C-alpha positions, 0 to 999 in steps of 0.5 A: 112296663111303661104304663099309662098307655103311653107310647114307649120312648125308644132311642136308636143306638147307631145305624152301623148295622145294614138292618138298622134302617129296618128296625127304626121303621119297626119302631116308627110304625108300632103304634105303641112305640116313638123314636125320640133320639138317635146316637151313633158312634159315627156323628156324621152319619148319627146326624143324617139318620136323625134328620131323616126321622125328625128325631134329635141327635146326641153325640154322647152315649151317656147324654141319650141314656140319661134322658127321661123320654127314652125308655128303650134303646135299639142297639145296632153298633159293630159287634165289638161295641156291644158290651160296652153300649149293652151294660150302659143301657142296662145300668140306666134302666133302659129296655133294650132290643140288639141286633145278633150277635150279642157279643163276640166272646162268650166272657163279654156275653156272660157280663152282659147277662150278669148286668141285664139280669141285675137291672130288671130290663126287658131284653130282646135279641133279634133271632127271627128265625124263632118266629117263623112258623116252619121252624116252630113246626120243626120244634114241634116234631122234636118235641113230639118224639116224632124223629125219635132220638136225633142223630144228625142235623144238616144246616145251610144258609148262603147268599152273594154277599162276597161275590157282590160286594155287599159290604162298604163302598162301591156298586152293590155296597151298603154305605157304612157296612165296611165293618162287616169285613173287619174281623175285630169289629165283626168278631167274624165274617159269613159264619158269624153274621150269616151263620148266627141263624142256622147256629141258633136254631141248631143250639135250640133244637140240639141242646148243649154242644160238646165239641166242634171242629171246623174249617174256614177260608176266604174264596172271594178276596172281597174281604179280609175275613171268612166267606165260606166255612163249615162246622161239625159239632157234636152235642151232649146228646150225641147228635152230629150237626152240620153247619154250612155258611157261605158269602159266595152262593150264587144259587142253590137251596138253603135246606134244614134237615134233621135226621132221627131214629124214627124218621126225617124231616126237611125244610127248604128255605127257599122262596115259600118254605117246603117241609117234608116229614117221615116218621114211624111214628105218624101212624099211631099219632095220626092215623098217617103212614109214610111220608107227609108234606105239612101244610098247616103250621104253628101260629106264628109269634109276634116278631121280635120287636113287636113281643118287645114293645108290648113286654115293655107296655104290658108285661107280656112274655117273650119268646126269645131271651138273653140266654139264647144270645149268650148260648149262640155267642158261645156255639160261635166262639167254639166254632171259630176257635176250632177253624182258627186253631185247626184242632177240635174245641171242647166246650166248658161244662160250666155254662148256661143250658 
């Protein structure tokens, strides 16, 4: 905890990610935090961003991590630099907020988890789906057993990033984001970047994965990386999960559907989420029989950034943890291994819960 009611001093570590500017604004707008320093693996970009925000720029990572006024860091480097930067920050005793995915490989993730746990710092990974009321409602429905035993979950998330060339220079491109199309730096394409959100929710809802088969391709040719991919995951509870992710989606819904032995839940994730629930158990639990379209959702907890800053200052609990990031990386790595090899991938039984 920062103590004494002082604002938490936060350093931005890179502006490589397309969401880095938004995270910087969240820090600046939080009354309990202040942006005190910037480091970036791209010095020119870092200097420009630091100047824009009136904060000093530091060329060396160890230099910024050694500053006493820096109590916490926001990490937005390319994903292949996460292990190095996250472990350095944790060893320096700095609280950490990081963009997803945690790392590219599970081995890297396990090393990060070990260092973070040893350091005792507050750690938050940005998985914003976990604070969405409709997602919390679905989790509540599952925990109450309204669907019975889950047999299948389908989740699609897609947009037109490849069709409109969102990453890198050119019309529609985000300056400095070309690394999103570099597999070595990003870990993967559409499924790794955008699919994180649905993969995390599926892992949260269905538990440990057992095996996966997957297919990926490059449809648009915009970037030398997957822009269209589907994975079929079998979980240890025998539920099947279908993950469908694309950067070549011009229009259409992004649904989430869960089927069980006693009912069905669907969420249309378009503008203003629409939720539909059917359950044979509704009559006994709520006096309703048949299908309902719920209008009341669980209250949303604070956004991940706000939770993290409050945890640093006040010691309050957070609803998202480092194990969630580790488990997401494990699922992503398994899906990509299956897609690259064309063979089923079996997850190790020796892993986090």
